[in-house]
N, C-alpha and C positions, 0 to 999 in steps of 0.2 A: 512522627510525621514522615510520610514518604516524600521523597524528592522526585523531580521529573526523571532523573537518571534511574532511580529505583523502579519507577513505573515502566520505563523502557526495558529494563532487565526482566521484568515480570510478564511482558505482553507478547513475547515470541515474535516481535517485529523489529526491524532496524529503525533507527532514527529517521532515515530517508523515507521509509514506508509510512511511518507515522506522519511525517511532514506532508506526504501525498494525500493522506486521509484528511489532515487538517486543511489543506488547500482546497480539496474537493468539497468538503462539508462546511467550510468557513467557520471552523471552530478552533479554539486554542489547542496547541499541541498536547497539553496534558489531558484534555478531554478526548482528543484523537487517540491517544495511547489507551485510554480506557475503552473507547469504542473498538479499537483494533483488537484489544485483548478479548473482548466479547465476541467479535466476529471470527477470530481465529478458532475459537472453540465451538462455534455454532455450525450446524450441518452445512449450510450454504454460504457461510461467512467468508471463506477463502475465495470463493468465486466472486463475491461482492467486492472484496478488496482488489482482486485482479481487474474487475470492471471499473472501479474507482481510478486505479492507476491508468488504465486505458483511456478513460474520459479525460484525465489530466493531460495525457499525451496529445490527444486530439485538440484540446484547448490550446496547448502550447503551439501546436502546428498551425492552428488557425491564426494565432497571434504572430506567427512566423518567428517565434522565439526558439531558435535552433539550439541554443545552449540548454534551455530548460527541457526541450524535447529529448536531447541526448541524455541529460541527467535522469529524466523519468524512464527512458528506455532501459537505462542501467538499473534503476529501482525495480522495474518489472522483471528484468532478467534475474536479479538477486531474489526477488520474491518467488519466482518460479523454481529456482534452484532449492530454496529452503522449504518449499511447500510442494514437493514433487507429485503428490496425489493429484493436485489440480493441473500440474504441468502435463501429466499423462492423459488426463481427461481432455485438455485443450488440444493435444496432438491427435487424439482420437476424433475430435470434431472436424479437423481439417483433412 
């Protein structure tokens, strides 16, 4: 039987990135890990994860939750560092 920690290790995402997916989709973290693993390997999945994190940031900003906004910006930064293909595409869009 796989544990949550096993799933995190297999999905190519950090626990914080998984938590952002869980928060956005209103699903348990173990399910978010599975969804994240699928998305990371799908053609436009990394872009979808980036948009999920950006949506979470906007929601935290609307709530004026500065702590969560800061945390999610750090999550986005980490994601972009570890998924540089999407980071270079994002830079090209701007």
